SEFI-240648 format. One line per field, with one value per residue (C-alpha): residue in one letter; x, y, z; residue number from 1. Coordinates in nm, 2 decimals, always signed. Example, Ala and Ser with C-alpha at 12.3 -4.5 7.8 and 13.67 -1.06 7.14 Angstrom:
<pts>
r <- A, S
x <- +1.23, +1.37
y <- -0.45, -0.11
z <- +0.78, +0.71
k <- 1, 2
</pts>
This chain:
<pts>
r <- M, R, Q, T, T, S, S, Q, K, T, P, D, S, Y, A, A, G, L, A, E, L, E, E, I, L, D, Y, L, R, G, S, E, V, D, L, E, T, L, A, E, K, V, E, R, A, G, Q, L, I, R, F, C, R, Q, R, L, D, D, I, S, F, K, V, N, D, V, L, D, S, V, K, A, T, L, D, G, D, R
x <- +20.78, +20.79, +21.08, +21.23, +21.54, +21.72, +21.97, +21.67, +21.48, +21.31, +21.56, +21.53, +21.54, +21.57, +21.95, +22.00, +21.81, +22.00, +22.33, +22.25, +22.14, +22.48, +22.66, +22.47, +22.55, +22.92, +22.91, +22.73, +22.99, +23.27, +23.47, +23.38, +23.00, +22.90, +22.63, +22.46, +22.41, +22.31, +21.94, +21.93, +22.11, +21.89, +21.58, +21.70, +21.78, +21.43, +21.30, +21.52, +21.43, +21.06, +21.11, +21.31, +21.05, +20.77, +20.97, +21.02, +20.65, +20.55, +20.78, +20.68, +20.31, +20.38, +20.58, +20.31, +20.05, +20.25, +20.31, +19.94, +19.86, +20.10, +19.97, +19.61, +19.71, +19.89, +19.60, +19.37, +19.58, +19.52
y <- -12.67, -12.66, -12.80, -12.56, -12.74, -13.06, -12.85, -12.69, -13.00, -13.05, -13.17, -13.53, -13.43, -13.15, -13.22, -13.21, -12.88, -12.73, -12.85, -12.68, -12.37, -12.36, -12.40, -12.10, -11.89, -11.98, -11.87, -11.54, -11.48, -11.52, -11.23, -11.31, -11.33, -11.32, -11.06, -11.26, -11.55, -11.35, -11.34, -11.71, -11.80, -11.58, -11.73, -12.08, -11.99, -11.87, -12.20, -12.40, -12.19, -12.25, -12.62, -12.65, -12.44, -12.67, -12.98, -12.83, -12.74, -13.10, -13.27, -13.04, -13.13, -13.50, -13.48, -13.28, -13.53, -13.81, -13.63, -13.54, -13.91, -14.02, -13.76, -13.88, -14.24, -14.15, -13.94, -14.23, -14.46, -14.26
z <- +24.43, +24.05, +23.86, +23.62, +23.50, +23.58, +23.79, +23.98, +24.07, +24.40, +24.65, +24.76, +25.13, +25.38, +25.41, +25.03, +25.01, +25.29, +25.14, +24.81, +24.99, +25.17, +24.84, +24.70, +25.00, +24.97, +24.61, +24.70, +24.96, +24.72, +24.58, +24.22, +24.20, +23.84, +23.80, +23.52, +23.75, +24.07, +24.00, +23.92, +24.24, +24.45, +24.29, +24.35, +24.71, +24.76, +24.62, +24.86, +25.15, +25.08, +25.04, +25.36, +25.55, +25.42, +25.53, +25.88, +25.90, +25.79, +26.04, +26.32, +26.25, +26.26, +26.57, +26.75, +26.63, +26.78, +27.11, +27.13, +27.08, +27.34, +27.59, +27.53, +27.59, +27.91, +28.03, +27.96, +28.17, +28.48
k <- 1, 2, 3, 4, 5, 6, 7, 8, 9, 10, 11, 12, 13, 14, 15, 16, 17, 18, 19, 20, 21, 22, 23, 24, 25, 26, 27, 28, 29, 30, 31, 32, 33, 34, 35, 36, 37, 38, 39, 40, 41, 42, 43, 44, 45, 46, 47, 48, 49, 50, 51, 52, 53, 54, 55, 56, 57, 58, 59, 60, 61, 62, 63, 64, 65, 66, 67, 68, 69, 70, 71, 72, 73, 74, 75, 76, 77, 78
</pts>
């Protein structure tokens, strides 16, 4: 994910990205949403969603790789 400003840097972790996304959602649910800020918040939310999705995909791949390796080892022991 590209870095646009210091406040829009790539999160350090999935948890950090999710926490920032939740802050944005809380802001958007508020009764006093600033129209001037709306597009910026929605754009940032999109960046965070893509980041979190990529982290989930990466972890899922790693977990499946480990499980496949364990299964192959167990199958070889038979």
